[in-house]
N, C-alpha and C positions, 0 to 999 in steps of 0.2 A: 651319596652323589651317584647321578646318572652316568656321568662320565668321570673317571677318577681324575682328581686335579682341578675339576671345573666346580667352583664354590656355588653351593646351594645356600638357601634359606634354612638356618637351624631351627626346625619347627618341633623339636621334641627337647623336653627337659627331663635330664638324669638328675633324680634326688637321692638315690642308694648308692650312686656311683660318683666319686670325687676324681677330676681330672686336673692335674697339676701342669702347667706348661712352662718351658723355659726355652729361650733363644739360643741357638748354638751356632758357632762360627769357625772357619779357618781362614789363615791368612799365608800369603807366601812372602816371606822377607828375604831382602837382599842387602848384605852389607860389603861394600867394596873394601879391598886391601887398603889399610893404612886409617880406616875409620873406626871409631869405638862402637858406633851405634848403627842400626839398621837405617840406611838411606831411602829405601823403597819399600813399602808395605802393601801389598796388593790383596784386597779383598777377594776372597776365593770361594768358599763354599758358606752356604747359610741354611739353615735348617731349623725346624721346631722339634723338639722332643716333649713328651707328655708322659705323666705317671697316671696309674690308675689304682684307686684304692676303694675300699667302701664295703657294704653289706649287701651280699647278692640278692636280687629280686627276680622272680621267674620272668617277667615282661622284659626287664632291663637285659638280664642274661641272653635272652634271645637276640637282642640287637648285637651284643658284644660277640655272640658265637657266630652271628652272621658275617660279621666283620673279619673274623678270625679264621673260621673253617669253611666258610661259603654257605649255599642255601641248604636247608634242611629238607627232609621229606616230612610234610606236615599232615596229620590225619586228625580229624575230629573225634574225640572220644566220648564226649558227651555234648549234646546239641547246645550250640552258643554259650557253653560254660567251661569246658575243658578240650585242650588239643595236645597232641603228641608230636614232638620235633625231634627227629632222629637226624643226626650228622654223621657222616660217613667219609671223613677226609682220606684222600690218597696220600701214600708215603711218597708217591713218585710224580703223579700229575699234577697241574696247577689247579688251586681252588679258585672257584668263582667267587671270590671275597668281595666286600663292600667296602668302600673308603667313606669316610665322613668329613663334613664341615663342621668345625667346632667354634662356637662363638663363647666369649666370656665378658662380664663387664656389667655395666648398667648405662643409664642414660647420660652420665657425666663423661665416662671414658670406657671404651670397650675395644676388643680385638677378636680377630678371627684367623683360622688358617684351614686350608684346604688339604685333601689328599692325606687326612689322618689314617694312619695305618697301623693296625694293631701287631705288634712283634712278639709281645710277651703277655702271657695270661695264666693266672693260677688261682686256685680255691683252696683255703685250708678249712678243714672240717673237725670240730670236736664236740663234745656233748654241751660246752658252754658258749660256743661262738662259731660262725662262720666267718671268714674274712676273704675278700676279694683282692688280688693283686695284678699288677701288670704295667705295661707301658707301651710305647709305640713312637712313631716320628711323622713328620708331615712337611708341608711347604713351609716357607718363611710366613712370619705373622704379618697380618695387615692391621695396622693401628688406627685408632680414630674412626671406628665403623659405627653405623646404626644398627643396633640389635633388631633381630626379627621380632616383629610385633606378635604378642598373645602366643606363643608356642604352646603345645599339648603337653601337659604333665603325663608322664609314663606311670601307670597305676603301680603302687608301692606294695607289693605282696611278697614279703621276705621269705627266704628258705628257713625253715625252723628246724634246729637240731632234733627236736623231739618228733620230727615228721620223717626222719630219713631212714633209709636201710643201704647196706652195702653188700654186694655180690662178689663172688670171686670164683670163676669158673675156667676151665682149660681150653675151651674155644669161644670165639664170639658168638657163634650161634647158640651156645648154651647159656650165654650171661643172663641172669636173672634166676638161676636155678639153685646155687648153693648161696645161701645167706650167711654172712658173717655175723656172729651172735654177740661177740664181745670185743667190737672195735672202739678203741677210744680216740684215735685221732687218725686222719688220713689228709695228706696234702698232694694236691695235684698240680702240676704246672707243665707248661710247653714254652720254651724260651728260644729267642732268635729264630723264629719261624721266617722272617723276612729280614731284608736289609736294604739300605740305600745303593742306589746305582747312579753314578755321575757321568753325564754324556757332554760331550763337547758339541753343544748346539745352543745358540743365543736365544732360541725360541722357549726353551725351559731352563 
């Protein structure tokens, strides 16, 4: 999204990443003295939550990391073939993250929601599999939409367990020096990076 929260055409297809959505809401209830049941139930907050799962691919991870860490420093390693993306998120300053508009469905029935914000992301590595996990939140779902026509499929080039190496060093500047030779499994995750903020403002 060029402007967070302003819906755009969902013109990319994730095939290695699964996104499951759920509608969330809260109400404010009032039960006067002498009555057994709530006499007034006021709809208060409504939002969308989504889960992330799948098998990480190089191109799709670049999109997810852009939405989670912000913009990387990208350099071309091999002309028109390979690029290096380096993310250096700050522990104190705000990250210039991207938000997404997510569409799901078909020609019969479809929905979308804007301001899709990734709050949890993790990758579990082992010699037998690499699994992606995470989740996020967004604005309320809009139902009965027309799906974006002919979106572009992101290339599926998966991370392979047989092609990975892990390094552990004492300083960030030395990473890539000491290779771990007998690693069996590693799990990386970062959770609750962001959360919802609720304002008294009818425009939002």
